[in-house]
C-alpha positions as CSV (number, residue, x, y, z in Angstrom):
1,X,-69.7,78.2,144.8
2,X,-66.5,80.2,144.4
3,X,-64.7,77.9,146.9
4,X,-65.6,74.9,144.8
5,X,-64.4,76.6,141.6
6,X,-61.1,77.5,143.2
7,X,-60.7,74.0,144.5
8,X,-60.6,72.9,140.9
9,X,-57.5,75.0,140.3
10,X,-55.8,74.3,143.6
11,X,-56.2,77.8,145.1
12,X,-55.7,78.1,148.8
13,X,-57.4,81.1,150.4
14,X,-55.5,82.7,153.1
15,X,-55.5,86.1,154.8
16,X,-51.8,86.5,154.0
17,X,-52.2,85.6,150.3
18,X,-51.1,88.2,147.8
19,X,-52.6,88.8,144.4
20,X,-50.8,89.3,141.1
21,X,-52.5,91.6,138.6
22,X,-52.7,90.6,135.0
23,X,-53.0,93.7,132.8
24,X,-54.6,95.6,135.5
25,X,-57.2,93.0,136.4
26,X,-57.6,91.2,139.7
27,X,-56.2,87.7,140.0
28,X,-56.1,85.0,142.7
29,X,-53.0,83.9,144.5
30,X,-51.5,80.5,143.8
31,X,-50.9,78.2,146.7
32,X,-47.3,77.4,147.2
33,X,-48.0,73.6,147.7
34,X,-49.6,73.2,144.3
35,X,-47.3,71.1,142.0
36,X,-46.2,72.7,138.8
37,X,-46.8,70.9,135.5
38,X,-47.4,71.3,131.8
39,X,-51.2,70.9,131.8
40,X,-53.5,73.1,129.7
41,X,-54.7,76.6,130.7
42,X,-58.5,76.8,131.1
43,X,-60.0,79.9,129.4
44,X,-63.7,80.6,130.1
45,X,-65.7,83.2,128.2
46,X,-69.0,84.5,129.5
47,X,-71.0,85.8,126.6
48,X,-74.5,86.6,125.4
49,X,-76.3,87.1,122.1
50,X,-77.8,90.2,123.7
51,X,-74.3,91.8,124.0
52,X,-73.1,93.6,120.8
53,X,-69.4,93.1,121.6
54,X,-69.7,89.4,122.4
55,X,-69.4,88.1,118.7
56,X,-65.9,89.4,118.5
57,X,-64.9,87.7,121.7
58,X,-66.5,84.4,120.5
59,X,-64.5,84.7,117.2
60,X,-61.4,85.1,119.3
61,X,-62.3,81.9,121.2
62,X,-62.9,80.1,118.0
63,X,-59.4,81.0,116.8
64,X,-57.9,80.0,120.2
65,X,-59.8,76.7,120.1
66,X,-58.7,75.7,116.6
67,X,-55.0,76.3,117.5
68,X,-54.2,79.6,115.8
69,X,-52.1,80.7,118.9
70,X,-50.7,77.3,119.9
71,X,-47.1,78.2,119.0
72,X,-47.3,81.2,121.4
73,X,-49.1,79.2,124.1
74,X,-46.8,76.1,124.0
75,X,-43.7,78.2,124.7
76,X,-40.2,78.0,123.2
77,X,-39.8,74.3,123.7
78,X,-43.3,73.4,122.5
79,X,-43.8,71.1,125.5
80,X,-46.8,72.9,127.1
81,X,-50.3,71.9,126.4
82,X,-52.6,74.2,124.5
83,X,-55.5,76.1,126.1
84,X,-58.9,74.6,126.9
85,X,-61.8,76.8,125.8
86,X,-65.2,76.9,127.4
87,X,-68.0,79.4,126.4
88,X,-71.0,80.1,128.7
89,X,-74.0,82.2,127.6
90,X,-75.5,84.1,130.5
91,X,-79.1,85.2,130.7
92,X,-79.2,88.6,132.3
93,X,-79.4,90.4,129.0
94,X,-82.7,88.6,128.0
95,X,-84.7,91.5,129.4
96,X,-83.8,93.6,126.3
97,X,-86.4,91.6,124.4
98,X,-84.2,89.0,122.6
99,X,-83.9,85.8,124.6
100,X,-80.6,84.1,124.1
101,X,-81.5,80.4,123.2
102,X,-78.1,79.3,124.7
103,X,-78.4,81.4,127.8
104,X,-78.8,79.9,131.2
105,X,-79.1,81.1,134.8
106,X,-76.6,78.4,135.7
107,X,-73.9,80.2,133.8
108,X,-74.9,83.5,135.3
109,X,-74.4,82.0,138.8
110,X,-71.1,80.6,137.6
111,X,-69.9,84.0,136.4
112,X,-71.1,85.6,139.6
113,X,-69.0,83.2,141.6
114,X,-65.9,84.2,139.7
115,X,-66.7,87.9,140.0
116,X,-67.0,87.6,143.8
117,X,-63.9,85.4,144.1
118,X,-61.8,87.8,142.0
119,X,-63.1,90.8,144.0
120,X,-64.8,92.5,141.0
121,X,-67.5,95.1,141.3
122,X,-69.8,94.0,138.6
123,X,-70.7,91.4,136.0
124,X,-70.3,92.1,132.3
125,X,-70.0,90.5,128.9
126,X,-67.8,89.5,127.2
127,X,-65.7,88.5,130.2
128,X,-62.8,86.0,130.1
129,X,-61.5,84.1,133.2
130,X,-58.1,82.5,132.7
131,X,-57.1,79.5,134.8
132,X,-59.7,80.6,137.4
133,X,-57.3,83.3,138.6
134,X,-57.5,86.4,136.3
135,X,-60.2,88.1,134.3
136,X,-60.2,90.5,131.4
137,X,-62.4,91.9,128.6
138,X,-63.2,89.1,126.2
139,X,-62.0,90.7,122.9
140,X,-58.5,91.8,123.9
141,X,-56.3,89.4,122.0
142,X,-52.9,90.6,123.2
143,X,-54.0,90.8,126.8
144,X,-55.5,87.3,126.6
145,X,-52.3,85.7,125.2
146,X,-50.2,87.4,127.9
147,X,-52.5,86.1,130.6
148,X,-52.3,82.6,129.2
149,X,-48.5,82.7,129.0
150,X,-48.3,84.0,132.6
151,X,-50.9,81.6,134.0
152,X,-49.7,78.8,136.3
153,X,-49.9,75.3,134.9
154,X,-50.5,72.1,136.8
155,X,-50.0,68.4,136.1
156,X,-52.5,67.0,133.6
157,X,-55.2,65.0,135.4
158,X,-55.1,61.3,135.2
159,X,-58.8,60.3,134.7
160,X,-58.1,56.6,135.0
161,X,-56.5,57.1,138.4
162,X,-59.5,59.3,139.4
163,X,-61.9,56.5,138.4
164,X,-59.9,53.9,140.3
165,X,-59.8,56.1,143.4
166,X,-63.6,56.5,143.3
167,X,-64.1,52.8,142.8
168,X,-61.9,52.0,145.8
169,X,-63.5,54.5,148.1
170,X,-64.8,53.3,151.5
171,X,-68.4,52.5,150.8
172,X,-69.3,52.0,154.5
173,X,-68.8,55.7,155.3
174,X,-72.2,56.7,154.1
175,X,-72.3,60.0,155.8
176,X,-69.5,61.3,153.7
177,X,-70.6,59.7,150.4
178,X,-71.0,62.1,147.5
179,X,-73.4,60.9,144.7
180,X,-72.6,62.8,141.5
181,X,-75.8,63.7,139.5
182,X,-75.9,65.5,136.2
183,X,-79.0,67.4,135.2
184,X,-80.9,65.7,132.4
185,X,-82.4,68.9,131.2
186,X,-83.6,72.4,132.2
187,X,-86.9,74.0,132.6
188,X,-87.9,77.3,131.0
189,X,-91.1,78.8,132.5
190,X,-93.1,82.0,132.3
191,X,-91.4,83.2,135.5
192,X,-88.1,85.0,134.9
193,X,-87.4,85.6,138.6
194,X,-88.2,84.0,141.9
195,X,-90.6,86.8,142.7
196,X,-94.1,85.7,141.9
197,X,-93.4,82.0,141.5
198,X,-96.2,80.1,143.2
199,X,-95.4,78.8,146.7
200,X,-96.9,75.4,145.9
201,X,-97.5,73.4,142.8
202,X,-100.8,73.8,140.8
203,X,-101.9,77.0,142.6
204,X,-101.6,78.8,139.3
205,X,-103.2,76.5,136.8
206,X,-102.1,78.7,133.8
207,X,-98.4,78.6,134.8
208,X,-96.6,76.9,131.9
209,X,-93.1,75.6,131.3
210,X,-91.0,73.7,128.8
211,X,-88.7,70.9,129.8
212,X,-85.7,70.9,127.5
213,X,-83.8,67.7,127.6
214,X,-80.1,67.2,127.1
215,X,-80.0,64.9,124.0
216,X,-76.6,63.6,125.1
217,X,-78.1,62.2,128.3
218,X,-81.8,61.6,127.2
219,X,-82.1,59.8,123.9
220,X,-85.5,59.8,122.3
221,X,-86.1,56.2,123.0
222,X,-85.9,56.8,126.8
223,X,-89.1,59.0,126.5
224,X,-91.3,56.4,124.9
225,X,-94.4,55.7,127.0
226,X,-94.2,58.9,129.0
227,X,-96.7,60.7,126.8
228,X,-99.4,58.3,127.9
229,X,-99.4,59.8,131.4
230,X,-101.3,63.1,132.0
231,X,-99.0,64.1,134.9
232,X,-95.5,63.4,136.0
233,X,-93.1,64.3,138.8
234,X,-90.2,66.6,138.2
235,X,-87.2,66.5,140.6
236,X,-85.1,69.6,140.2
237,X,-82.4,71.8,141.8
238,X,-83.0,75.2,143.5
239,X,-80.1,76.6,141.6
240,X,-80.9,80.2,142.6
241,X,-80.9,79.3,146.3
242,X,-79.2,82.1,148.1
243,X,-77.6,79.6,150.5
244,X,-76.1,77.5,147.7
245,X,-72.5,78.6,148.5
246,X,-72.8,77.2,152.0
247,X,-73.1,73.7,150.6
248,X,-69.4,73.6,149.6
249,X,-68.2,74.3,153.2
250,X,-67.6,71.7,155.9
251,X,-70.8,70.8,157.8
252,X,-69.4,72.4,160.9
253,X,-68.9,75.7,159.0
254,X,-71.9,75.7,156.7
255,X,-74.2,77.6,159.1
256,X,-77.2,76.1,157.4
257,X,-80.3,77.0,159.5
258,X,-81.9,74.1,161.3
259,X,-85.1,76.1,161.6
260,X,-86.8,78.5,159.2
261,X,-89.9,80.8,159.4
262,X,-93.0,79.3,158.0
263,X,-95.2,82.1,156.4
264,X,-98.4,80.2,156.9
265,X,-97.8,79.6,160.6
266,X,-97.4,83.4,161.4
267,X,-93.7,83.1,160.7
268,X,-93.2,80.7,163.6
269,X,-89.9,78.8,163.4
270,X,-90.1,75.2,162.2
271,X,-87.6,72.6,161.5
272,X,-86.4,72.9,157.9
273,X,-87.5,69.3,157.2
274,X,-91.0,70.1,158.5
275,X,-91.4,72.8,155.8
276,X,-91.1,73.1,152.0
277,X,-88.4,75.8,152.2
278,X,-85.9,75.8,149.4
279,X,-83.1,76.5,151.9
280,X,-82.2,72.9,152.6
281,X,-79.0,70.9,153.1
282,X,-79.7,69.3,149.7
283,X,-81.6,72.1,147.7
284,X,-83.8,69.9,145.5
285,X,-87.5,70.4,144.8
286,X,-90.3,68.1,143.7
287,X,-93.3,69.2,141.8
288,X,-96.1,67.6,139.7
289,X,-96.4,68.7,136.0
290,X,-99.2,68.2,133.6
291,X,-99.6,68.8,129.9
292,X,-96.0,67.9,129.4
293,X,-94.2,69.9,126.6
294,X,-90.8,68.7,125.4
295,X,-88.8,71.5,124.1
296,X,-83.4,77.6,133.5
297,X,-83.9,75.2,136.1
298,X,-81.7,72.0,136.3
299,X,-83.8,68.8,136.2
300,X,-82.4,65.7,137.8
301,X,-85.2,63.2,137.0
302,X,-88.7,62.9,135.7
303,X,-91.1,60.1,136.7
304,X,-94.8,59.3,135.8
305,X,-97.4,60.3,138.3
306,X,-99.5,57.3,139.5
307,X,-102.7,58.2,141.3
308,X,-103.1,55.0,143.4
309,X,-99.7,55.2,145.2
310,X,-99.0,58.9,144.9
311,X,-102.4,60.1,146.3
312,X,-102.7,59.3,150.0
313,X,-106.3,60.1,151.1
314,X,-105.7,59.6,154.8
315,X,-102.6,62.0,154.9
316,X,-102.8,64.6,157.7
317,X,-101.0,68.0,157.9
318,X,-100.9,70.8,160.5
319,X,-103.9,73.1,160.5
320,X,-101.9,76.1,159.5
321,X,-100.9,74.6,156.2
322,X,-104.1,72.9,155.1
323,X,-105.0,75.9,152.8
324,X,-103.2,78.9,151.4
325,X,-106.1,81.3,152.1
326,X,-103.9,83.4,154.2
327,X,-102.3,84.8,151.0
328,X,-105.5,85.2,148.9
329,X,-106.3,88.7,147.8
330,X,-109.8,90.2,147.5
331,X,-109.7,91.1,143.8
332,X,-107.5,91.8,140.8
333,X,-108.4,94.6,138.4
334,X,-106.7,96.3,135.4
335,X,-106.3,99.9,134.6
336,X,-107.1,101.4,131.2
337,X,-103.3,102.1,130.7
338,X,-102.6,98.4,131.0
339,X,-105.4,97.4,128.6
340,X,-104.1,99.9,125.9
341,X,-100.4,98.9,126.2
342,X,-100.9,95.1,126.4
343,X,-101.5,94.8,122.6
344,X,-98.2,96.5,121.6
345,X,-96.2,94.7,124.3
346,X,-97.8,91.3,123.4
347,X,-96.5,91.6,119.8
348,X,-92.9,91.7,121.2
349,X,-93.2,88.3,122.9
350,X,-96.0,86.6,120.9
351,X,-93.7,84.3,118.8
352,X,-91.7,83.0,121.7
353,X,-94.5,83.0,124.4
354,X,-95.9,79.9,126.0
355,X,-99.4,81.5,125.7
356,X,-101.6,81.8,122.6
357,X,-103.1,85.3,123.1
358,X,-102.9,88.5,125.1
359,X,-106.1,87.6,126.8
360,X,-104.6,84.3,128.1
361,X,-101.5,86.2,129.3
362,X,-103.9,88.6,131.2
363,X,-105.6,85.6,132.8
364,X,-102.1,84.4,133.9
365,X,-101.5,87.7,135.6
366,X,-104.8,87.4,137.4
367,X,-104.1,84.0,138.7
368,X,-100.5,84.9,139.9
369,X,-101.6,88.1,141.6
370,X,-104.7,86.3,143.2
371,X,-102.1,85.3,145.8
372,X,-100.2,88.0,147.7
373,X,-96.7,87.3,146.3
374,X,-95.0,89.8,148.7
375,X,-92.7,88.4,151.4
376,X,-93.9,88.4,155.0
377,X,-91.4,91.1,155.9
378,X,-92.9,93.3,153.1
379,X,-96.5,92.7,154.2
380,X,-95.7,93.3,157.9
381,X,-93.5,96.3,157.3
382,X,-95.0,99.5,158.9
383,X,-95.7,102.0,156.1
384,X,-96.5,105.7,156.2
385,X,-100.2,105.9,155.2
386,X,-99.5,108.9,153.1
387,X,-97.0,107.0,150.9
388,X,-98.7,103.6,151.0
389,X,-100.9,104.5,148.0
390,X,-97.9,105.4,145.9
391,X,-96.0,102.1,146.4
392,X,-95.7,100.3,143.1
393,X,-94.8,96.6,143.0
394,X,-93.4,94.7,140.1
395,X,-93.7,91.2,138.7
396,X,-91.8,89.8,135.6
397,X,-93.9,87.3,133.5
398,X,-92.9,86.1,130.1
399,X,-90.1,88.7,130.1
400,X,-92.5,91.6,130.6
401,X,-92.6,93.9,133.7
402,X,-96.0,94.0,135.2
403,X,-96.5,96.9,137.6
404,X,-99.3,96.9,140.2
405,X,-100.5,98.4,143.4
406,X,-102.1,96.7,146.4
407,X,-104.4,98.2,149.0
408,X,-103.3,96.8,152.3
409,X,-106.6,97.4,154.0
410,X,-108.9,95.9,151.4
411,X,-106.4,93.5,149.7
412,X,-107.5,94.8,146.3
413,X,-104.9,94.8,143.5
414,X,-104.8,97.2,140.6
415,X,-102.6,96.2,137.7
416,X,-101.3,99.5,136.3
417,X,-99.1,98.8,133.3
418,X,-97.0,96.3,131.4
419,X,-93.6,97.1,129.8
420,X,-90.2,95.9,129.0
421,X,-88.0,95.9,132.2
422,X,-85.2,98.4,132.2
423,X,-83.1,96.3,134.6
424,X,-84.2,92.8,135.4
425,X,-82.3,92.6,138.7
426,X,-83.8,95.9,140.0
427,X,-87.3,94.7,139.0
428,X,-86.8,91.3,140.7
429,X,-85.9,93.0,144.0
430,X,-89.3,94.7,144.1
């Protein structure tokens, strides 16, 4: 993703490129063949309601956006364009208990791309990225104005020329055609991380999600009639796909795998199009949804489910994927510690939860853990029998960290406790 972001600013990566530091922060080199102009400087703030220092940074962005610093930004002659301000709320502070209503994993991925491209060690808020080349702490006014004044400027884009170029593009070259699609909304579900998400639709009947439409793209009238259907299809983007950056490279350099290991076929390699793996050349997913609720995951389209054309009775599949019994566990039980702590933990999420009671939340845990959610490598990894009984696994549901242990011999699961996660990224890795 960082390649695509840098392409927007004309950065040319090279082993001989040098970096110019702005106030002690890393910056990307400017390609010598990029034309100089008087266009605006793009200033991006990565913020969060869960960060106590972000409000000051957002106030600074508000002042920058309304023109308080235009005289300094435009220069002596006043010919330069002002700054363009974009603010993105990330979601990695949601584990603290307050879920930022404006936060999105898309913006977290965007910030991560900049962090990697600018050779930073960690992500933080509030963070400012100036012209895609330098970064700094978001509430440092003098440092920001200096970074804007020193940032390279490019010719202002001609959107009319861009539209004409796209309209005149060669339509017969279908292999190189790019079809731009904007998400019409996002999905917020009970799953905070990829770990624990059902491998196939409808395996966990209690799994719930809210589809939040973008009102600018989806007017209320466009939804009329959809409520008469019990089910619908959702087409979405695997935005947390670990191979997403490869999509911006040339096909010959993408290194996208033609074959992937299919867990239900004893990890035998299969062609990626013969599986439902998310690691695809076009990382989109398709899933049925029922009990639609209009209130994370970018949604491209939604279509009604029609039983007569969508259900094919004579369809055949390989024997290994007919059922998911390979991952079924023997039993799921709960410790006394879990039962005693559930009441207090439930009060923390009750108002914003998709579930009506602590008992229903407990039933969700049972359904999710009824399928062994560990990866094949975790299940097949040789373990010291003396330590096997002490291995604690984690699952994040509704923003709560559910810890459990599994007996590899009997496939029995004991849910030990539920708590607020200390570090969502660490929990997601286990």
